[in-house]
C-alpha positions, 0 to 999 in steps of 0.5 A, spaced: 478 135 398 480 133 391 487 132 390 488 136 384 484 142 388 489 141 393 495 142 389 492 148 387 490 151 393 493 159 393 496 162 400 490 167 398 484 163 398 485 160 405 482 163 411 485 159 417 480 163 422 474 161 418 478 154 417 476 154 410 479 155 404 475 157 397 477 152 391 476 155 385 475 151 378 475 145 382 472 139 378 467 140 373 470 148 373 466 149 379 468 153 385 466 151 392 468 152 400 472 146 404 472 146 411 478 144 416 478 141 422 482 145 428 488 140 427 488 142 420 489 149 422 495 147 427 498 143 422 497 149 416 499 155 421 506 150 423 507 148 415 506 155 413 512 157 417 516 152 414 514 154 408 516 161 409 523 158 410 523 154 404 521 161 400 527 165 404 532 159 401 530 160 394 534 165 390 531 168 386 524 166 388 519 161 384 514 165 380 509 159 384 510 162 391 503 163 392 502 155 392 500 153 399 504 147 398 511 147 396 517 142 394 523 143 397 525 146 391 519 151 392 515 149 386 508 147 387 505 140 388 503 136 383 498 130 384 504 125 382 508 128 387 502 127 393 502 120 391 509 119 391 509 121 398 503 117 400 506 111 397 513 113 401 508 113 408 504 107 405 511 103 405 514 106 411 507 103 415 506 096 411 500 098 408 499 096 401 500 103 397 493 101 393 490 102 400 493 109 401 491 114 395 489 121 396 482 118 394 482 113 399 482 118 404 477 121 401 473 115 400 474 114 408 472 121 409 465 121 406 464 113 409 466 116 416 461 122 416 456 117 413 457 112 419 457 118 423 449 119 421 451 125 416 445 126 411 447 124 404 446 131 401 450 135 406 457 129 404 455 131 398 456 139 398 462 137 403 465 133 397 464 137 392 460 133 388 454 136 384 449 129 382 447 126 388 448 119 385 456 119 385 455 120 392 451 114 393 458 110 392 458 111 399 452 108 402 456 101 403 455 102 411 456 095 416 449 093 419 453 095 426 453 102 423 446 101 421 443 099 428 447 105 432 444 110 426 437 107 428 438 107 435 441 114 436 435 116 431 430 113 436 433 116 442 433 123 439 426 122 437 425 120 444 428 126 447 424 130 444 
């Protein structure tokens, strides 16, 4: 998920039971479905409890309370807000700020999928890329990973 899509998420677009959210007007003004892990769903359920308390404390309520992610002032988070949060996390973890960005997480997600043998077209769809060439950036995988993917594919074909 792009950081801009995360900031634009509305509560009505999330289906925790289906572990998904519908993103409207993403990059290129495209709509798509984003999938979540069970761990993400657990974190979101916990956040919704905190979010409810934030909204109850705000008087009068902000017009933007449909936003999934809110600041302590009950305003929709911005991409800059997310970057500042990540800078704090990077500083606390003694990681250079340039190594921990929203796009770095997105890139690592895609690379991890590729290293597990997920095909490029599936990764393209998960990332919301309209052009496969954009997804090819993630093709830089190690020789060891390539070897493991090859052996897994060989084992699967021998079992058939």
